[in-house]
C-alpha positions, 0 to 999 in steps of 0.5 A: 770138191771146190765148192765154186766147181759145186757150184757149176755143177748146180742147176741155178733156175728152172728150164722155161716152160711155155708159159712161163717164157711168155709170162717173162716176155708180156714182164720184158715188153710192161717194163720196155713201154714204159721205159718208152712211155717215159721217155717219151713222155711229151710225144705221147703227151701230143698224140694222147692229150688229156688221157697220156698221164692216166694211160701213162698211169694205168700202165706203169700200175699193170708193170707194178702188178705184173713184176710181182706176178711173175717173181712169184710164178718165176721164184715159186717155180725155181724152188720146186726145180730145187726141191726135186734137183736137190731130193735127186741127190 
């Protein structure tokens, strides 16, 4: 069997569990919120005053931390799934 066909038939990621889905959606929301705060910082600063830089820094820090958490969790789920799939053959 050609390699490309074998790769097409091989699952590349674990099925998404409800908790992993919530984690992904939270991560996407944090990324979108960070982009909006950075892109609209002038309006954000007008609305929140001197608290705006601290809030933006906190949001960016939480986003970076959640990204690391999500990537580790997703990698573990994918590895466990592929190990399980590979041992079944």
